[in-house]
N, C-alpha and C positions, 0 to 999 in steps of 0.2 A: 197426438203424441205417439200412440201405438202404431198408427199408420206410417209414420216416418221411420220407426224402427223396422217395420216389416219391409218397407221399400229399400232400406239400406242394408238389408241382410244379404250376404253373398249367396249365390246360387249353388256354388260348389263347396267342398270341404277343404279347399287348399289352405285356408287360414288355420284349420285345426290340425291337419296332418302334415304340415311342413311343405306344402306346395305340390306334393306328388300324389300318386294314386293311393287312396286310403287302404286298399287291400294289400298293396305292396309294402306300405309302411307298417301295417299290422304284422305281416309275415316277417319282415326284418326284425321287428321288436320281439316276436315270438322265438325266432331262431336264436337271437342273442341271449334271451332269457334261458333257453334250453341249454345252450353251451355253457353259460355261467353256472347253471344248476348241476352240470356234470362234473365240474372241477372239484368241488368239495368231496364228492364221492370217490374220485380217483385219488385224492390226496389224503383222505381220512381225517380232514380238518377243515374248518371254515377259514375264510379270508382273515389274515392277521391273527389267527389263533395258534397258540403254542400247545402242542400235544405230543405225547410220547409215541403215538401211533402214526404220526405224519410220515408219509412215504416220499414226498417230494415237495417242491416249492413252486409258487407262481413266479413268472418273470416277464410280465408285459403281455402285449397282444400282437397278433399277426393279422394283417388285413386279408380278407378273402373276398374274391369276386364270384358271385353266383348268378349265372344266367338261367332264367326260367321263362316260362311262357308269358308271365305278367310283365317281365322286363328284367333289368339287372339290379341286383341289390349288393351292397358292400357290407360285409360283416366284420366285426372285430373278434377274432378267435382268441381266447385266453391261452397263453403258452404256459407249459408246465415243464420243469426241469426233470 
């Protein structure tokens, strides 16, 4: 039983990381998390939070293409009014 599981295991991580380069997908995830973390600081309020100190509002995302040595990644940049 254990031998069959080992033989059927994929040699690459394409099933885990969406079929692409794992380093590229980690970088894409990290960049999107950093952009999302910057927005509440700019707005002085979290997403869907009502506060008197809010300076602006979110209104969707803008696609960004980023060409780097590892390849091309597409990010969704949060837009702020």
